[in-house]
C-alpha positions as CSV (number, residue, x, y, z in Angstrom):
1,M,0.0,0.1,0.0
2,D,1.4,3.3,-1.0
3,R,1.5,6.5,1.4
4,R,-1.3,8.2,-0.1
5,A,-3.7,5.0,0.1
6,F,-2.5,4.4,3.7
7,L,-3.4,8.1,4.8
8,R,-6.7,7.9,3.1
9,R,-7.5,4.6,4.8
10,S,-6.4,6.2,8.2
11,M,-8.7,9.2,7.6
12,T,-11.6,6.9,7.0
13,S,-10.9,5.0,10.3
14,A,-10.6,8.5,12.0
15,L,-14.0,9.5,10.8
16,A,-15.5,6.2,12.1
17,V,-14.3,7.4,15.6
18,S,-15.7,10.9,15.0
19,V,-19.2,9.5,14.0
20,R,-19.3,7.2,17.1
21,A,-18.4,10.0,19.4
22,S,-21.0,12.4,17.8
23,L,-23.7,9.8,18.3
24,I,-22.9,9.7,22.1
25,G,-22.5,13.5,22.4
26,V,-18.9,13.7,23.4
27,P,-15.8,14.9,21.4
28,A,-13.7,12.3,19.9
29,S,-10.8,13.2,22.4
30,F,-13.0,12.0,25.2
31,L,-13.6,8.6,23.5
32,V,-9.9,8.1,22.5
33,N,-8.3,9.4,25.8
34,R,-11.0,10.5,28.1
35,S,-10.1,14.2,27.8
36,T,-12.7,16.3,29.5
37,Y,-11.0,19.5,28.3
38,A,-13.1,20.0,25.0
39,Q,-16.3,21.7,25.3
40,E,-15.5,23.2,28.6
41,S,-13.1,25.7,27.3
42,G,-15.3,27.2,24.5
43,G,-14.3,30.0,22.1
44,A,-12.7,27.9,19.3
45,K,-14.7,27.4,15.9
46,Y,-14.2,24.8,13.2
47,T,-12.7,26.5,10.3
48,I,-13.4,26.0,6.6
49,F,-10.4,27.3,4.7
50,S,-10.6,28.0,1.0
51,G,-7.3,28.6,-0.8
52,S,-6.3,29.2,-4.3
53,S,-3.0,28.9,-6.1
54,A,-4.7,29.9,-9.2
55,G,-5.3,33.6,-8.1
56,E,-8.9,34.8,-8.2
57,T,-10.8,37.7,-9.5
58,L,-12.4,38.8,-6.3
59,N,-10.5,42.2,-6.5
60,C,-12.1,42.8,-9.8
61,N,-15.7,41.9,-9.4
62,G,-16.5,41.5,-5.7
63,P,-17.7,43.9,-3.2
64,G,-15.7,47.3,-3.2
65,S,-14.5,46.7,-6.8
66,Y,-16.8,49.4,-8.3
67,A,-16.4,53.1,-8.2
68,T,-18.8,55.1,-6.0
69,N,-17.6,58.4,-7.5
70,S,-15.4,59.8,-10.3
71,S,-12.3,60.0,-8.1
72,D,-12.6,56.5,-6.8
73,P,-9.7,54.3,-7.9
74,A,-12.1,51.5,-8.5
75,S,-13.1,53.4,-11.7
76,Y,-10.0,51.9,-13.3
77,I,-11.1,48.3,-12.8
78,E,-12.4,46.9,-16.0
79,H,-15.4,44.7,-15.6
80,T,-16.9,41.9,-17.8
81,G,-19.4,43.3,-20.3
82,I,-22.5,41.9,-18.7
83,W,-21.5,43.2,-15.2
84,D,-20.7,46.7,-16.2
85,S,-23.5,47.9,-13.9
86,P,-23.1,47.1,-10.3
87,V,-25.6,46.3,-7.6
88,T,-25.6,47.7,-4.0
89,V,-24.9,45.1,-1.4
90,T,-24.8,45.7,2.4
91,L,-22.0,44.0,4.4
92,G,-22.8,44.4,8.1
93,E,-23.7,48.1,8.3
94,Q,-21.6,49.2,5.2
95,Q,-23.1,49.6,1.8
96,T,-20.8,49.1,-1.2
97,L,-21.1,48.1,-4.9
98,A,-20.4,44.7,-6.4
99,A,-21.1,42.6,-9.6
100,P,-24.8,41.7,-9.9
101,P,-24.3,38.0,-8.7
102,Y,-23.3,39.2,-5.3
103,A,-26.9,40.4,-4.6
104,D,-28.0,36.7,-4.7
105,L,-26.0,36.0,-1.4
106,P,-28.2,35.7,1.7
107,Q,-28.3,38.9,3.7
108,G,-27.5,36.9,6.9
109,L,-24.3,35.9,5.2
110,L,-23.4,39.3,4.0
111,D,-24.0,40.8,7.4
112,T,-21.1,38.4,8.6
113,L,-18.8,38.7,5.7
114,S,-15.6,40.8,5.6
115,C,-13.6,41.4,2.3
116,F,-10.1,42.0,3.3
117,N,-7.8,44.0,0.9
118,Y,-4.2,43.1,1.0
119,R,-0.9,42.7,-1.0
120,S,0.3,39.2,-1.5
121,H,3.8,40.2,-2.8
122,T,3.9,37.6,-5.3
123,N,2.8,36.7,-9.0
124,A,3.6,33.2,-9.0
125,H,1.3,30.3,-8.6
126,S,3.8,28.2,-6.6
127,E,3.8,30.9,-3.9
128,L,0.7,29.9,-2.2
129,P,2.4,28.1,0.6
130,N,4.7,31.2,1.2
131,V,1.5,33.5,1.3
132,M,-0.1,31.2,3.8
133,Q,3.0,31.3,5.9
134,L,2.8,35.1,5.6
135,H,6.3,35.1,4.1
136,G,7.7,33.7,7.2
137,A,6.0,35.9,9.8
138,L,3.6,33.1,10.9
139,K,5.7,30.9,13.3
140,N,5.1,27.3,14.3
141,D,3.7,26.3,17.7
142,R,7.1,26.7,19.3
143,G,7.5,30.3,18.1
144,E,10.0,29.3,15.6
145,G,10.5,28.7,11.8
146,R,7.3,28.9,9.9
147,E,3.9,27.3,9.5
148,E,1.0,27.6,7.1
149,L,-2.4,29.2,8.2
150,P,-4.6,26.2,7.9
151,S,-2.1,24.1,10.0
152,A,-1.5,26.9,12.6
153,I,-5.3,27.4,13.2
154,A,-5.4,23.5,13.6
155,Q,-2.7,23.4,16.2
156,E,-4.4,26.3,18.2
157,T,-8.0,25.0,18.2
158,R,-7.8,21.1,17.9
159,A,-7.6,20.6,21.7
160,Q,-10.6,22.9,22.5
161,L,-12.7,21.2,19.7
162,G,-11.7,17.8,20.7
163,T,-11.5,16.7,17.1
164,T,-10.3,13.1,15.8
165,L,-7.8,14.6,13.3
166,Q,-5.1,16.8,14.6
167,T,-4.3,18.2,11.3
168,P,-6.3,19.9,8.5
169,F,-8.6,17.8,6.5
170,V,-7.8,18.7,2.8
171,I,-10.8,18.2,0.5
172,K,-9.4,20.1,-2.4
173,G,-5.9,21.1,-3.2
174,N,-2.3,19.6,-3.1
175,E,-0.2,22.7,-1.8
176,Y,-0.8,22.1,1.8
177,S,1.5,20.8,4.6
178,Y,1.6,20.2,8.2
179,E,4.8,20.9,10.1
180,G,6.7,20.5,6.8
181,S,5.0,17.3,5.8
182,P,2.7,17.1,2.7
183,L,-1.2,16.7,3.6
184,V,-3.0,14.2,1.2
185,S,-6.3,15.5,-0.3
186,M,-9.5,13.4,-0.5
187,K,-12.3,14.5,-3.0
188,P,-15.9,14.4,-1.8
189,T,-16.9,11.5,-4.0
190,I,-13.9,9.4,-3.0
191,F,-14.6,10.1,0.8
192,K,-18.4,9.3,0.3
193,E,-17.6,6.1,-1.4
194,A,-15.3,5.0,1.5
195,I,-18.0,5.5,4.1
196,F,-21.4,5.7,2.6
197,D,-23.4,2.8,1.1
198,D,-26.0,4.3,-1.3
199,S,-27.8,0.9,-1.8
200,T,-28.7,0.6,2.1
201,E,-28.3,4.3,2.9
202,S,-25.9,3.4,5.7
203,I,-22.7,4.9,7.1
204,F,-20.2,2.4,8.4
205,G,-22.9,-0.1,8.3
206,I,-25.3,1.9,10.4
207,S,-28.8,2.6,8.7
208,L,-29.8,6.2,8.6
209,E,-32.9,5.2,10.3
210,E,-31.1,3.3,13.1
211,F,-28.7,5.9,14.5
212,D,-30.7,5.8,17.8
213,L,-30.0,2.1,18.2
214,A,-26.3,2.7,17.5
215,H,-26.5,5.5,20.1
216,D,-27.8,3.0,22.7
217,F,-25.0,0.4,21.8
218,F,-22.1,2.9,21.9
219,I,-23.1,4.6,25.0
220,D,-23.8,1.5,26.9
221,R,-20.2,0.3,26.0
222,L,-19.0,3.5,27.0
223,Y,-20.9,3.5,30.4
224,G,-19.6,0.1,31.1
225,D,-16.0,0.9,30.5
226,L,-16.2,4.1,32.7
227,K,-17.8,2.1,35.4
228,N,-15.0,-0.2,35.6
229,N,-12.0,2.2,34.6
230,G,-13.2,5.7,34.6
231,T,-13.0,8.4,37.2
232,P,-16.0,10.2,38.8
233,A,-15.1,13.3,36.7
234,Q,-15.2,11.3,33.6
235,R,-18.6,9.7,34.4
236,S,-20.0,13.1,35.4
237,Y,-18.7,14.6,32.0
238,L,-20.5,11.9,30.1
239,D,-23.8,12.4,32.0
240,N,-23.5,16.1,31.2
241,Y,-22.9,16.0,27.5
242,A,-24.4,12.7,26.3
243,L,-27.1,13.0,23.6
244,S,-30.6,11.4,24.0
245,R,-31.7,8.8,21.5
246,A,-33.8,11.3,19.6
247,E,-30.9,13.8,19.5
248,A,-28.6,11.0,18.1
249,Q,-31.1,10.0,15.4
250,S,-31.5,13.6,14.4
251,L,-27.6,14.1,14.1
252,G,-27.2,11.0,12.2
253,S,-30.0,11.7,9.8
254,R,-28.6,15.3,9.0
255,F,-25.1,13.9,8.7
256,G,-26.4,11.1,6.3
257,T,-28.4,13.7,4.3
258,L,-25.3,15.8,3.8
259,L,-23.3,13.0,2.3
260,D,-26.2,11.4,0.4
261,A,-26.4,14.8,-1.6
262,I,-22.8,14.5,-2.7
263,D,-22.6,13.2,-6.3
264,D,-19.7,15.2,-7.6
265,D,-16.5,17.1,-6.6
266,S,-18.0,20.5,-7.1
267,T,-17.6,23.5,-5.0
268,E,-21.0,22.8,-3.3
269,S,-20.1,19.2,-2.6
270,Q,-16.7,20.2,-1.1
271,L,-18.7,22.6,1.2
272,R,-21.2,19.9,2.0
273,L,-18.4,17.4,3.1
274,A,-16.7,20.4,5.1
275,V,-19.9,21.1,7.0
276,A,-20.4,17.3,7.7
277,S,-16.8,17.0,9.0
278,C,-17.4,19.9,11.4
279,M,-20.9,18.4,12.6
280,V,-19.1,15.3,13.8
281,G,-15.9,17.0,15.1
282,F,-13.7,15.2,12.4
283,A,-11.1,17.9,11.9
284,P,-10.5,21.5,13.2
285,V,-9.8,22.9,9.7
286,N,-11.3,21.6,6.4
287,V,-9.7,22.8,3.3
288,I,-11.6,23.6,0.0
289,M,-11.3,25.9,-2.9
290,L,-13.8,28.5,-4.0
291,P,-13.0,29.5,-7.6
292,F,-13.9,33.0,-8.9
293,G,-12.3,32.9,-12.3
294,R,-8.9,31.2,-11.6
295,D,-6.1,31.4,-14.3
296,N,-8.2,33.1,-16.9
297,H,-5.7,34.6,-19.2
298,G,-7.6,34.0,-22.3
299,D,-11.3,33.6,-21.5
300,M,-13.4,36.0,-19.4
301,Q,-16.3,33.7,-19.5
302,I,-14.4,31.6,-16.9
303,E,-14.6,34.6,-14.6
304,I,-18.4,34.6,-15.0
305,D,-19.1,31.0,-14.7
306,E,-17.0,30.4,-11.7
307,T,-18.1,33.4,-9.8
308,L,-21.8,32.4,-10.4
309,D,-20.8,28.8,-9.3
310,S,-19.2,30.0,-6.1
311,I,-21.8,32.4,-5.1
312,A,-24.5,29.6,-5.6
313,A,-22.3,27.3,-3.5
314,L,-22.0,29.8,-0.6
315,S,-25.8,30.4,-0.7
316,T,-26.2,26.7,-0.2
317,Y,-23.6,26.8,2.5
318,W,-25.5,29.4,4.3
319,D,-28.6,27.2,4.3
320,L,-26.7,24.0,5.4
321,I,-25.0,25.7,8.4
322,N,-28.4,27.1,9.6
323,E,-30.2,23.8,9.0
324,T,-27.6,21.8,10.9
325,G,-27.1,24.2,13.7
326,M,-23.6,25.1,12.9
327,A,-23.8,28.6,12.0
328,D,-22.4,29.8,15.4
329,K,-19.5,27.0,15.2
330,I,-17.9,27.6,11.8
331,M,-15.6,30.3,10.6
332,L,-15.1,30.3,6.7
333,T,-12.2,32.1,5.1
334,H,-10.7,32.6,1.6
335,C,-7.0,33.2,1.0
336,D,-5.5,33.9,-2.6
337,V,-1.9,33.6,-3.7
338,F,-2.5,36.8,-5.7
339,G,-5.3,38.8,-7.3
340,R,-5.8,39.7,-11.0
341,T,-5.0,42.6,-13.1
342,V,-7.7,45.3,-13.2
343,S,-7.3,45.5,-17.1
344,H,-8.9,42.4,-18.9
345,N,-6.9,42.7,-22.0
346,G,-9.7,43.5,-24.2
347,M,-12.1,40.9,-22.6
348,R,-9.4,38.2,-23.3
349,G,-8.6,37.6,-19.6
350,R,-6.7,38.9,-16.7
351,D,-2.9,38.5,-15.5
352,H,-1.3,37.7,-12.2
353,Y,-1.3,40.7,-9.8
354,G,0.2,40.5,-6.3
355,L,-0.3,44.2,-5.5
356,H,-4.0,43.9,-4.8
357,T,-5.6,40.7,-3.4
358,V,-9.0,40.2,-1.6
359,G,-9.4,37.7,1.0
360,L,-12.8,36.7,2.8
361,I,-13.6,36.1,6.6
362,Q,-17.0,34.9,7.6
363,G,-18.5,33.9,10.8
364,S,-21.3,34.6,13.3
365,D,-18.8,36.9,15.4
366,V,-17.5,38.8,12.4
367,K,-18.9,42.2,11.6
368,G,-19.4,42.5,7.8
369,G,-17.5,45.3,5.7
370,I,-14.7,46.2,3.5
371,I,-11.4,46.1,5.3
372,G,-8.8,48.4,3.7
373,G,-9.2,49.5,0.1
374,I,-7.1,50.6,-2.9
375,E,-5.2,53.5,-4.2
376,G,-3.6,54.7,-7.4
377,S,-4.8,55.9,-10.9
378,G,-4.8,54.1,-14.3
379,S,-5.4,50.4,-15.3
380,G,-1.8,49.7,-16.2
381,F,0.2,47.2,-14.3
382,G,1.2,48.4,-10.9
383,N,-1.1,51.4,-11.0
384,I,-3.7,50.0,-8.5
385,R,-2.5,48.9,-5.1
386,A,-4.0,47.7,-1.8
387,T,-3.6,50.4,0.9
388,G,-2.8,50.5,4.5
389,I,-5.6,49.8,7.1
390,N,-6.7,51.4,10.2
391,S,-6.8,48.7,12.7
392,N,-9.7,50.2,14.8
393,T,-12.0,51.2,12.0
394,G,-11.1,48.9,9.2
395,S,-10.9,51.7,6.7
396,K,-8.0,52.9,4.7
397,S,-8.0,56.3,6.2
398,N,-5.4,57.0,8.8
399,P,-3.8,53.6,8.7
400,D,-1.7,52.3,11.4
401,I,-1.1,49.0,9.4
402,G,1.3,49.7,6.6
403,E,0.2,48.5,2.9
404,D,2.9,45.9,3.0
405,D,1.8,44.6,6.4
406,A,-1.9,44.1,5.4
407,L,-1.2,40.3,4.6
408,L,0.1,39.8,8.2
409,A,-3.1,41.6,9.5
410,F,-5.3,39.4,7.3
411,G,-3.6,36.1,8.8
412,K,-3.8,37.4,12.4
413,T,-7.5,38.6,12.1
414,M,-8.4,35.3,10.3
415,M,-6.9,33.5,13.3
416,A,-8.8,35.6,15.7
417,A,-12.0,34.8,13.9
418,A,-11.3,31.1,14.6
419,G,-11.5,31.8,18.2
420,I,-7.8,31.9,19.0
421,A,-6.8,33.9,22.1
422,E,-4.9,37.2,21.5
423,Q,-1.8,36.0,23.5
424,R,-1.4,33.1,21.2
425,L,-1.9,35.4,18.1
426,D,0.9,37.5,19.3
427,F,3.1,34.4,19.8
428,R,2.4,33.1,16.3
429,I,2.4,36.3,14.4
430,P,4.5,38.8,16.6
431,D,4.9,41.4,13.8
432,G,1.2,41.4,12.7
433,K,-1.7,43.7,13.9
434,L,-5.1,42.6,14.5
435,V,-8.0,44.5,12.8
436,R,-10.3,44.9,15.7
437,S,-13.2,46.5,13.8
438,L,-14.2,43.0,12.7
439,F,-15.3,42.1,16.2
440,S,-16.7,45.4,17.5
């Protein structure tokens, strides 16, 4: 068996532990090592991390990319023909202009969506790991070397969440590593095939209609073990957090429904699997990719099609996290290796552009809005650039975060949105500054 096959089999086995723990109502860490730390600590959120080494066009058609007056630098951004006329969208309490499809996003999602302007300082696809390491400013959990954002978030939240996996779960992408070792990815269809039987509608041999019976079996075994080998504190912990039969049946049905709807590896299916993973405490960070145009040097239709696809997927995501009760437990973020040139080369496509990139941070504790902005005049290469940021207001006026440090601020603020304590943020990113306006 090769390493990739071994790791995939290991992930499948780990998910079985997560499902069993969720049916009982305890974190996987309690099932594995009887840790009662999880759930009692609070604060940490599951993270859905979207990363793109392709370089997306959020800076060219997303919120804030249209001019509000003749002196606005956004007037130099060339838009696709059918999106020349923008729509007004409201992020939190802030109104801004965006391409028409953004009006289709649920208002609840927009109220908690922050669009973060930064400079990635690179124009190369292969530099995504370096961008996720904040060009070396993000330290490992010993305060040394460097680490990527998904792995750093996982290291800081996994104990509180009590997840089965200690590392990020990569659903899409092959650019990710953990403590220097590559992470294997697993597509939604492959993952579903490994655990879900369509013919019997069962997960690991448990029928979707019999999760209450599985709950009884698993909890009886756990009580028996704790009676003989557990401590009073562990038995009390189980009493406090154990699900009822009805709750176990409901959770199992919702989890099964999420998996049953996966029939491809689309953006929507990636999000479905990520939400399912969070529901059962499988991984602290789940990695996907939201495309908004990708490497479209020669076809502007790609920008249109993929933006529509991701907006539709995000709308479905909003429905899913509300239907499953996960809206307050997940933070979603998007990080690009670079943005795209404001000129579309006569509708032929856009080139790589590291001087202006837009990232996303969304979560129930996040105050929606535009963070930072752009400056410059003209649509030529290098004319339009991301500005500095005022850390207290989030605007580009009176910045105390320099334009070259906005990427560090993005990473630090993203980690804060995942529920990581400020002391740990300062330890991991000592040179970065937190944008506090996202949480006020």
